[in-house]
N, C-alpha and C positions, 0 to 999 in steps of 0.2 A: 169536618170530614173526618169521618171514620175511616179504617183502612179498607173494608168491604167497600164502600163508596168510590175511595181512590181508586181501588182495583179495577171497579167497573167504569171508570172515568178513563183511564188508562187502556182498556180494552177498545172503549168506544173511541180513543184517539188513535189507536194504532193497528187495530183490529188484528190481525193473523199474526203480525209480528210480536205483539202481547200476549196472543194464545198460546205460540209456541215457545214462550218462554220459560222453558219448565227445567229452570236451573236455581241453584243458590249459591251465593258467596260470602266469604267470610268478610265482614266490615270491622275496622280497627280505630277508634275515636282516639285522637291525642289533642287535647285541649290546649290552645294558644290564646290569650286573651287578646294580644294585640294584633290588629287587622294587618297592617301593614307587615307584619314578621311574620304572619299565616301565609301571606301570598308570597313572599320571598322564601319560606320555607317549602312552599308547594313547587316553586320554580325549580329549585334545586333536589327536591326529593323525587321528582320525576324520574332521574336516572335511575334509582335504584328498585323501581316498579317492578320490571323484569326479575330482577333478583329475588324478590320475594314471591312471584307466581311462580317462579319455577321450584322453590321449596316447597309450594303448596299445592303442588298439581295433584289432584284428585280425581279427574274427570277425563278417562281415556275411551268411554264408552257413550254412543248415542243411538237410541233407537234399536238395540241388539246388537250394534255392531262395534267393533274395534276400530276407531277412527284414525289410529297411528300417531294422535297427536295425544302427548300427557295433559292437555288441558283442553278437551273441546269446548269447555263451557264459554272460553273467552271468544270463541267463532261465533258462538250462537249469542251473546249477548251483543256482537258487534253490530248487529242488524239494527238497534236501538240508535236512534238520533242522540246527539250530543254525549256519546261513549268515547272510550279509549284513551290513550293519553292526552292529557289538558294542554292547551298552548301555553305559551309564557304569556306572564301579565306584568306590567310596568310597576302595578302600585293596586291596593285595593281599590281606587277608584274608577281605575280603568276594567276592574272585573265588575265592580256595580254598574258601569255604563253598560258592558256587556249584557247582565241580567236585564238592566233597565230596559235595555233595547228589545231582546227578544218578549218582554212581558208588553210592551206597548204593543209590538207588532204581532201579539196574540199566538207567539209561538208556544211558549210558556206562561203558566200561571202564578208560579214560583221557582224558586232554584232548586226543590225538589226533584224536578224533572231536568236537571244536569245532572247526567250519570256517568261522568268520567271515572277513571281508575281510581285518581285522587281530587278531591274538592273539599272546598270549605262546606261545612254543613250548615245550611240556612237558619237553622234552630238551635243547634247544641253548641256553636261557638267553637267547634272542633275543627281538626282538619281530619278527613276521614278518607282512609285506604280502602278502597273498593277492589283492588286487583286479584285478591286472592281465591284459590277454590276454597272449597270448606274441608278442611283437614278431617281424615277419619280418627285420628290421635289426637284427643283433647289436649296431650303434651306437646304437640307441633302447632296447635293454636297459641297456647301460651308462649312459645319460643316466636314465633311472629309477631306477636303483640308487643313482645320485650323487644325485639330486634327494631321495628317500627321507632316505640317509644326510644331506643337507643340513638338511631340515626337522627330523630329530631333534635333530641339533646345536643348529640354532637354538632350538628350543622349550627343550631343556635350557639353554640358556644363560639364555633368559628366566626360567625356574624358578629357576636357581641367584641371580639378580639379583633376585628375587622380583616378576617380571614377568609375570603369567599371561597365557595365551590363551584368550580366550573359548570356552566349551564349549557344543556345541549337540546338541539332541537327535538321538536315532537316527532319529526319526521326520523330521525335517527332513532330515538328512544324507541319507537314502534318496531325498529328492525330486531333489535334485542328482546321484546316482547313476543314477537314471532318465534324466535328462538327460543324462548322459555316454554312458550305453548306447546311447540313441536316437540322438543326435546327433554324439558324437563333439567335436572340436575346434570344429565350425563351430556348434554349438549357444550358448545361454545359458544360465549358471547363477543362481543366485538369491545375492546377497550379502544374508544373514538379519538381518546389522546393521544396512544400509540400508535395506531391506525393498524392494529392486530387483532386477530382472534384468540380468546384464552379460555382453556376449559374452564367450564363453570365452576366445578369443584376447587379450583385455583383462585377464582375470584372470592369464593365464600369466605376463603382464608384471610384474602385481605381485609374484605368486609368487616370480619370478626376483630381484625388489628385496628381498623380505622374507629370501630367503637369500644375498643377494651378500655380507655380511659376513661368512661363515663358510665360503664355499666355497675362498678362498687357503688358510686353514689347514688345511683338509682336502686341499689340492692336487687339487682335481677343477672347477674353474672350465671347462676345456676341455670336460669332459663334461657341465657340466649346462649350458653354454651351447648344446650340441647340441640342447637343446629347442627353440630357436628354428629350427633346421632341421625340426622335426618340423612346426612351423605355418607353413613354407614350404612345404615338399613333400608335406605331408598326412599321416595316417598309413597303415599297411597295409590298413585296412578301406576308405578310401576310392581309393586305388588300385586294389584288386582290384575294386570296382565300377564302376569306371571301363572296366578291361577288358573286365569282361563286358558292358556297355552296348555298347563298341565292337565287341565279338565275337560277343556271345549265345552264347559257348561256355563251359561250365564248365573244361572243359579247358585252355583257353586260360590262364585265371586260375591254376590249378594250376602250368603251365610259367612262368607270369609270377612266382609266388612261388617256385619253385625258382630261378629265375635270379636274382633279387632277393637271397635269400638267399646263394647262391654269390658272386655279385660283391660284397656287403656283406662275407663273408668274407674273401674275398680283399683288399679294399680294408682292411680292419682288421689285416689281417697285414701288410701294407707299412707302415700307419701306425704300429703298435707292434712293429715289427721282429719279429716272432713267427717 
């Protein structure tokens, strides 16, 4: 089935929900060969999904209005079935049984119609992060991909050494996801272990320290540390809202996005000698 045919099938299946899905997201694929390891990584990595979302926020407007959210895209996509934070699965066979049940009962035809924020990709053999907005600065995209990779490797090494990371329920992680979508990097998230709210910026410092011992092995220190630049410069969502407040003109916001993306691509070409 080609992409056009698949799109028409989705529209036929979900009607207006699909037609109103005028959004784009950043998908990051991390290869994990062993399926049991992949499922256990997914269970643990759910906790960090709101962190990645907050750093990527770039969709504050919808239908010509300032929504008051830093990522309104997450609200739009929530209308889709089988979306959001995934449940915890005890094994690959348990996940496979879930998929097979949906296929047998004609809910889906394959795993591509499971649209969680983090999922095993049904064809690529990867763990696919789907939580992020599309950044308007390519450097941010690279930083998020590097951070996701570092998190996978860090948690893999903990598992290898029989040192697990605590797994939290989907319902609790969803609370932080809402905070990330609403407030971005200027909000607070919940530290469920300590039962306290923590400024997101403080959590990012902890997050970077958490992966610090793997980034040199991955050769991604420069890319991961660009996350600090996101904290200092703000996310795309914050800059878009500021332009709109200064001008009252959404066309100025669009032009700002064009200019920022072009300048970032040109800067990246010089940085990486493309």
